[in-house]
N, C-alpha and C positions, 0 to 999 in steps of 0.2 A: 356540620351535623355531628352529634356526639357518638362516641364509639359504643356499639351495642354491648349489652351485658354478656350475652352468649351468642356465638356464631358456630353453627355446624357447617362444615365444608365437605361436600362429597362423601358423606358417611355411608358406609356399607356394613352390614352385619350378616354373618352366616355362621352356621354350626356344622360340625362334622359328625356324620353317622359312623357307626361301628365298621361299616363296609368301606369307609373312605369317601363316600359321597357327601356332598355338602348341601345343606338346606339354607336357602337364602331367605333372610328375615326382613332386612331393610335394603333398599336399593337407591343409591345416589341421593341421599337426603342433604339438602342445603337449606338452612333456616336461620333466622335471627330472632333473638329475644331482646327487645329494646327496654330502655328504662321507662318506668311508669306505664306499664301495660299489663293486661291479663291475656295470656296466650292460651287458647284451648286446643289441645290435640284431639281431634274428633274423627272417629272412624269405626268401622265394624269390628267385631271380635276377630282377633288374629291378625290385625293389620300392623302390629308392632308399636302401638301407642306407648305402652308401658316400657318396652325396650328402649324406644327413643328417649323417653323421659329419663331413664336411668343413665343413658349415655350422655345426655345433655348436662346432668348434674355430677357426672363423674363416678357414679356407682358402678358403671360397666364400661369397659373399653371397646370401641368399635373395631371391627375386623380391618377396616381401612378408613381413611379420612381423618379429619381433625375436628376438635371442638376448642374454640377460643373463648376465654373469659377476659373481658375488657382488653381484647387485642392480643393476649398472650395464650399460647397453647396450654390447654388444661391437662394436668397430669394427676390422676387420682381424683378423690372426692373433692368437690368444690366446697371450701369452708364457708362460703357465703350463701350456701343453699341449705334448705332444710326440707324434709319430706314428710308429708302426711299420708299414712297408709289407708287402704280401703278397709282392712280388717282390724283396725284400731291398734294392734300390736302392743298391748299393754302387758306388763308383768303382773300376774295375779297376786303375787305375794307382796307387792308394794302398793301403798295407798296412793291417792291422787297426787299429793304433794311430792312424794318420792318418785313417782313415774315421770312427773314433769321435770324434776330436778335432774333426772338422768341425762337430759339434753345438755347439761352443763358439766358433764363428767370431765371433759377435756378443757374446760374453761380455766383461764388464769385468774378469774375473780376470787376474791377472798370470801370466806363463808358468809359474812354479813351481807355482802353485795349479792351473793347467790340467792340468799333468802329473799332479799328485796326484789330481785328480778322475778323469782317464782311468784311472789305476792302480786306483782304487777300483771303478769299474764293470767293468773287466776281471776283477777278482777276483770281483765279485758274480755275473757271468754265466758264470764258468768258462772264460775265454779265456786264462788264464796259459799262457805257452809259445807262443802263436800271435801275439804282438804284431807280429812282423815278417813274418808270412805275408800273401800277396796273395789276393784273392777266388778266383782260379782254383785255389788250393791247398786250398780249404775245401769241406766237404760242405754240403748245403743247411741242415742244422741249425746248423752253425757260422756260416754266413753270416747266418742269422736271429738268432743270438746277437749278432753284430756290430750288426745293426739295432736290437736291443733295447738294447744298451749305448749306442749313439749317441743313442737317445731318453732313456735314464736319465741320461746325463752332464750334462744341463742341469737335473737335479733337478726334473722336472716335477711339478706338483700333480695334473695329469690325464694319465695315460698312455693314449693312444688307439691302437687297433690295428685295422687293416683286414684281416680274414681272415689273420692272420699265420702260421697253421699249415697252411693249405690246400695249400701247395705242398710240404709235407714228407711223408715216409713216416709211417705210423701210429705207430711206436714213438718216433721223434724228436719228432713232434707232441705225444705224451703226455708226454714228458719236459719239453719246454719249457712246456707248460701248467702242470705242477706247479711249475716254477721261477718262472713269473710269479706264481702264487698265493702262493708262498713270499715273493716280494718284496713283495707287497701286504700280507700279514699281518705282515711284519717291522716292528716299531715304529720301527726305526732308518732305514727307507726313507723318502725324501721323497715317494713316491707316495701321494697322498691317496685318489684314486679311479681306477678303470679304466673306460674306455669302449671297447667292442669291437664289431666287426661279425663275424657268423658266419652260415653257412647250416646249421651242424651242430647238431641238437637236443641230442645228448649233450654236446657241447662247451659249449653255453650252460648246461646244467644243472650241469655239472661246475665251471664257473668263476664264474658270475654270482650275485649276490645279488638282482638284479632283471632280468627278461627282458621286453624290449619286442618284441612280435610285430607285424610290419608286413605289411599286404596290399599287393598290387601293382595297377598300372594304374588310377589313380595310387597312389603310395606313401601309405599312411595307417595310423595306429596301430589295430590290431585289438584288442589286449589288452596289459595290463601285469601280469605275474605276479611276486610276491615268492618268493624261494627262501631259506628260512632254514636249510637243511641246514648243519651245521657243517663246517668244513675240518679235516682232509682228507676229501674226499667219497668214499663207496663207491658205485660204479656199480651194485652189486647191491642196494643198500638199497631197501626197498619204496617209500619216499617219493620216491627218485630215479626209479625206474621209473614211478611214478604220474605224476610231473610230466612225464616224457618222453611218456607216453601222452596227457596233456592237450595238450601242445604239438603232438603229431602231429595231433590233431583240428583244432586251430586253424590250423596251416599248411596242412593239406589243404583246409580251407574257404577259406583265403586264396588258394590256387592254383587250386582248382576249386570255386568257389561254386555251390550249387544254383540260386541266382538271382543275376543280375548286380546289383551294388550300385547303387542309384539315384544319379544325378548330383545334386549339390547345385544348387538353382536359382540362376541367375545374377541378381544384383541388377539392378533396372530401370535402363536407361541404361548398363549396363556393357559392356565389350568382350565379343565372343563368347567362349564358354567354350572353353578349350584342348581340343585333341584328346587322346583317350586311345588310344594305339597298343599293340596286343598285341605282346608280346615274342616272339621266336622261340627256343624251347628249344634249348640247345646239345647236341643229341643226334643220333645217327646214325639214318637211316631204317631201316636193316637191323635194329638192335636194337629200334626201335619196332614194326616188323612182328613181331619175335619176341615182344613183349608180346601182340599179337593172337593169335599161334599158341598161346601159353600159355592164353589165355582160351578159344580154340577147344577145347583139350584138357581144361581144368579146369572150364569154365563160369564164371559170374559169381563174382568173388572180392572179399572185402574187401581194401583196400589193404595192410593188414599181412600178410594171407595171400599176396597176390600178390608182395609183397617177399620172403617166405620161398621161394616157389616159384621166383622169378627169381634167388634167391641174391644179392640186392642190399640195401644199407641202405635204410631207408624213404625218407630224403631223397634218395638216389641214384635211386630209382625214380620219384619224383614228376615230374621233367622228361619222362620217357618217356611217362607217362600223360597229362601235360599236352599233349605233342605229339600223341598219338593223339586226344585230345579236340579239339584245334584242327583236326585234319584230318577230324573227323567220324566217326572210327572207333570211339570209345567214348563212353559217357556215365557220369557219376559222381554218382549220387544218394547223398547222405550220404558214406560212405566205401566204397561198393560200386562196383566197376568192371564195367560191362556193355558187351559188344560191340553196336554198332548194326548195322542192316541195311547201311549203307554200308561198315562194317567187314567184314562177311561177304562182301559183293560184291567188295571189294578183295582179300580173302584167297583167294577161290576163282577169281579172274581170272587169265588168262595174263599174262605179263610185259608185253606190249604194251598190253593193256587196263589193267593197273595204271598204266602210265605216263600213259595218257590220263585216267584217273580222277584221278590226283594232279595232273596239269596243270590240269584244270578247278578243282580245289579250291584250288591255290596262287594262281590268278588272283583269288580272292576275299579273299586276305590282303593287307593294306595294303602291306607293304613289297615283296612280289613284284609287285603291280600297279604300284607306283611305278617299279620298275626297268624293267618292260615299257614303261611310258609314256616313261621317259627314253630307252630304246632306240629307240622309235618316232619320237621327236622329234629324234634324232641324225641328221645328214646321212649319216653312214657306217653307221648302225645298229650302232655299237660304242660301248662305254664303257670308259675306263680305270678300273681298280679304285680309284685314288685319288679319283676323282670320286664313286664309290659310297661309299667309306669316309667321305668328308666328309658325305654325306647321312646315313649310319648314325650318325655321331657326334652329329649334331643330333637325330635321331629317338630314339636309344637312348643318352642321355648316361650312364646307369648301367651300360652294358655296354661290353665291349672291342670296338671296331668290327671289328678283324681276325677275332676269334672269331665274331662274328655273320656276317660275310661268308663265312667258311669254311662255316658251316652253310647259308647261303642258296645258295651255289654247289653244295654237295653235293645239296641237295634239288632245286634247279633243274635240275641236270644229269640227275638220275634221271628227272625228269618231262619232259625235253627241252623245258624252258621257254625256255632260252637256252644258248648255248655259252660255254665259258671256256677261254682259253689261258693256262696258267701261265707260259709263257716270255714272252709279250707282256704278260701281266697285263691282258687285255682280255676283257670280256663282249661277246658278239656275238648279235644276234637270230637266231632260227631262221627260215629263208626257203624255203618253208613247211616241211615235213619232218615235221610231226606233225598228225594230224587231231584237232582239239579239239572236234569236234561231240559232243553228249551221247551217252553210251554206252547202248546198249539194255540193259534189265533182263536179268539172268542167267536162263536157263531153269530152271524147277523151283524 
């Protein structure tokens, strides 16, 4: 059996907070990326997919554990890997040809061969005629083609992609997925294997030959599934649908486990075990309350049935259900979504009582409690958002801090937990303004 391209051995990742405590991001990851395969890292938001990808290709060092490339311990960036970003990452002052040629900055090729290489990838990804165009002139799909071409121009053995299609419309994403698979199966392509991050179950089944399912808090491998469906794949094939259903169940259990996963015991004499901090789903409270209203009308529903009633994709619905469960409004035994008494109390309450109930609940969530304590200890009882963003970047290194902050502000404003000025970019304590005493049970 040939040596795998990449091997992760007992990889852990954690980050230190200002108070000395540690946040655990990845726990005991062991994984292989073999030759001639497409490996998809699939899991919910905050499970460490992107962190694991960066560690595997050498962009980030693990806190402990090793990554091997062709049997040798990897130190620093893997020169045989190239990365396609989610947000295109193009330089606006450079045209298409110049952006692609950036991939060859460290190349030993002479100028003539560089130009030839750039021409080849422009042809391969369908950018002919756009060589002199600037990013502002391109659609999202064309920008991502430039990103893919920039990765391919170095003739990487491992093409790595971090949710490269999530910022695109459905049809453009489908087109580019097919084109990447065509590049992979093309025997003339230098790409040996593809390593990709995705949160989309159908995308993983459509593209990957092996699917690694990650659980969150902390990120850990829940399952590894082989996918031997031949290319090109039919999304209506019974085996395709069956694998999607199996992944639905695994992801649901990863996001909303019936029982919390037991923490591995800390070795005697070792440092205190890192904290595991619950991520904040990037969803609106209004839509999450809408999920409660659907359950009020329809009764308890299986997740798949709730997705149909809500007219959302399965993976789109999960964050809303996760938020409702975090707030104590629903429980999810198996794949059944049931409204709790707290959920019914919230749904039948007046707007002011809803705010009080939510205020009490948010105070029990780590990140909201942290912000309140920071406000309390501030002389002015104000915090500039940059200070909060810095804390969020350390607490949630797998998330985009600005996106997390937007959600926190929206939830906190609704609950009158704190005030926020978008012009001053300041969070301000409430003095006093909201009664946070326990709410009396609803009559009847």
